[in-house]
C-alpha positions in Angstrom: -10.7 173.8 198.3 -11.2 170.9 196.0 -9.9 167.8 197.8 -9.2 166.0 194.5 -7.0 168.9 193.3 -5.1 168.9 196.6 -4.6 165.1 196.3 -3.2 165.6 192.8 -0.8 168.3 194.1 0.3 166.0 197.0 0.9 163.2 194.6 3.3 165.3 192.5 5.0 167.0 195.5 5.4 163.7 197.4 7.1 162.4 194.3 10.2 164.3 195.5 10.8 161.7 198.2 10.4 158.8 195.7 13.8 159.4 194.2 16.7 161.9 194.4 17.6 162.8 190.9 15.3 164.3 188.2 16.2 165.4 184.7 14.8 168.5 182.9 12.0 166.5 181.3 10.8 165.1 184.6 10.9 168.6 186.2 8.8 169.9 183.3 6.4 167.1 183.8 6.1 168.0 187.5 5.4 171.6 186.5 2.8 170.6 184.0 1.1 168.2 186.5 1.0 171.0 189.1 -0.4 173.5 186.6 -3.0 170.9 185.6 -4.4 170.9 189.2 -5.8 174.4 188.6 -4.6 175.4 192.1 -3.0 178.8 192.4 0.8 178.8 192.8 0.6 180.2 196.3 -1.6 177.2 197.4 0.8 174.7 195.7 3.8 176.2 197.5 1.8 176.1 200.8 1.1 172.4 200.2 4.7 171.8 199.3 6.4 173.6 202.1 3.9 173.1 204.9 2.0 169.8 204.2 4.5 167.7 202.3 7.6 168.9 204.1 5.8 168.6 207.4 4.8 165.0 206.6 8.4 164.1 205.6 10.3 165.9 208.3 11.1 162.9 210.5 11.9 160.8 207.5 14.2 163.4 206.1 16.0 163.7 209.4 16.3 160.0 209.7 17.9 159.7 206.2 20.3 162.4 207.1 21.2 161.0 210.5 21.9 157.6 208.9 24.0 159.1 206.2 21.4 158.0 203.7 21.9 161.3 201.9 25.4 160.2 200.9 23.9 157.2 199.0 23.3 157.7 195.3 19.5 157.2 195.6 17.0 156.9 198.3 13.5 155.5 197.7 10.0 156.1 199.1 7.1 154.3 197.3 4.8 156.8 195.7 1.6 155.4 197.2 3.1 155.4 200.7 4.3 159.0 200.2 0.8 160.1 199.5 -0.6 158.2 202.5 2.1 159.7 204.7 1.1 163.3 203.8 -2.6 162.5 204.4 -1.9 160.9 207.8 0.3 163.8 208.9 -2.4 166.3 208.0 -4.9 164.4 210.2 -2.7 165.0 213.3 -2.7 168.2 215.3 0.2 170.4 214.3 1.2 170.9 217.9 2.3 167.3 218.2 4.9 167.9 215.6 6.0 171.5 216.6 6.7 170.3 220.1 9.1 167.6 218.9 12.6 169.1 218.3 13.5 166.3 216.0 10.5 167.1 213.8 11.5 170.8 213.8 15.0 170.0 212.7 13.7 167.6 210.0 11.2 170.1 208.8 13.9 172.7 208.2 15.9 170.1 206.2 12.8 168.9 204.3 12.1 172.5 203.3 15.7 172.9 202.1 15.4 169.6 200.2 12.1 170.6 198.6 13.5 174.0 197.6 16.7 172.5 196.2 14.7 169.9 194.2 11.6 171.7 193.1 12.2 175.3 194.0 12.5 176.4 190.4 9.4 174.6 189.4 7.4 176.0 192.3 8.6 179.6 191.7 7.5 179.3 188.0 3.9 178.6 189.0 3.1 182.3 189.7 0.8 183.4 192.5 
């Protein structure tokens, strides 16, 4: 797998945690950026739901637990979002799976990804 293509996909998918509200033009831009990576849709969905959601599981749970979701916008700097995904991927998965807070956050992060980019991800084919 081309690491540069994966980094491009991470950058787009981690963008979900940079803001909370995207218009149709931004969603189309996300779709075009993901298509431009040349990765198959199945790989992009795996990166989205496994790698990015895994990296943001605890952050998502923290935002929810502090009622941050009730605020109009939450913000995660784009560069830090990409670094967060890379750092999480460098850890053994077992360290996360054994943490019940991570598991709860992962479920919520997947829901958030699906509710935000689910339509874009399903349009990418297989």
